[in-house]
C-alpha positions in Angstrom: 6.0 -19.9 -17.3 9.1 -20.0 -15.2 9.0 -19.1 -11.0 9.7 -15.9 -11.4 6.9 -14.5 -14.0 5.2 -17.0 -12.3 5.8 -15.0 -9.1 6.0 -12.0 -10.5 2.5 -12.1 -10.8 2.1 -13.7 -8.0 2.8 -9.9 -6.8 0.4 -7.7 -8.7 -2.5 -11.1 -8.3 -1.3 -9.6 -4.6 -2.0 -6.3 -5.3 -4.7 -6.5 -7.6 -7.0 -7.9 -4.5 -5.5 -5.8 -1.8 -6.5 -2.8 -3.8 -10.3 -3.7 -5.5 -11.4 -1.2 -2.8 -14.4 -4.4 -2.6 -12.5 -5.1 0.7 -14.6 -1.4 2.6 -16.4 -3.0 5.3 -13.4 -5.7 6.5 -12.8 -6.0 9.8 -9.6 -3.4 10.9 -7.4 -6.6 11.9 -8.2 -7.8 8.7 -7.4 -4.8 6.6 -4.8 -4.0 7.9 -3.5 -7.5 7.1 -3.9 -7.5 3.5 -2.1 -3.8 3.7 0.4 -5.8 4.1 -0.4 -8.7 2.2 -0.2 -5.3 -0.7 3.2 -4.0 0.8 5.0 -7.5 0.3 3.7 -7.9 -2.7 4.9 -4.6 -4.0 8.3 -4.7 -3.1 8.7 -8.4 -4.8 7.8 -7.5 -7.2 10.2 -4.4 -7.5 12.5 -6.6 -6.2 12.3 -8.2 -9.4 11.8 -6.0 -11.4 15.9 -5.4 -10.4 17.7 -7.7 -9.5 16.6 -8.7 -13.6 17.1 -6.9 -15.7 17.4 -9.0 -18.7 13.8 -9.7 -18.0 12.2 -6.6 -17.9 10.7 -8.1 -22.0 9.1 -10.7 -19.7 7.7 -8.9 -17.0 6.4 -6.2 -19.1 4.8 -8.7 -20.8 3.7 -10.3 -17.9 2.4 -7.4 -16.0 -0.1 -7.4 -19.4 -1.1 -10.5 -19.6 -2.3 -10.0 -15.5 -3.7 -6.6 -16.2 -3.6 -5.6 -12.3 -4.3 -2.7 -10.0 -1.3 -1.2 -11.1 0.8 0.2 -12.7 4.9 -0.1 -13.5 6.1 2.6 -12.4 4.9 1.4 -9.6 7.4 -2.0 -9.8 9.9 0.1 -11.7 11.4 2.8 -8.8 13.6 0.8 -6.6 12.9 -1.6 -3.5 13.0 1.0 -0.8 16.6 0.9 0.9 18.3 0.1 -2.8 19.4 3.0 -3.7 
């Protein structure tokens, strides 16, 4: 597996972890940290998608294999500030 796909899957895993809902009873500071990690992971996944159009088939396959708590529609949106 390429480094690009590995990083994309890592981003998806971080998003899923943060969205799983089991952490609803975390202390506020830890919850804020997880929210920050989720935002960064989404930004990273979006950047990978936007910067690698030739790899979209591979990235879609990685998305399907990871089965994250996210949608491809979220990932396909341009990174913030990139329009």
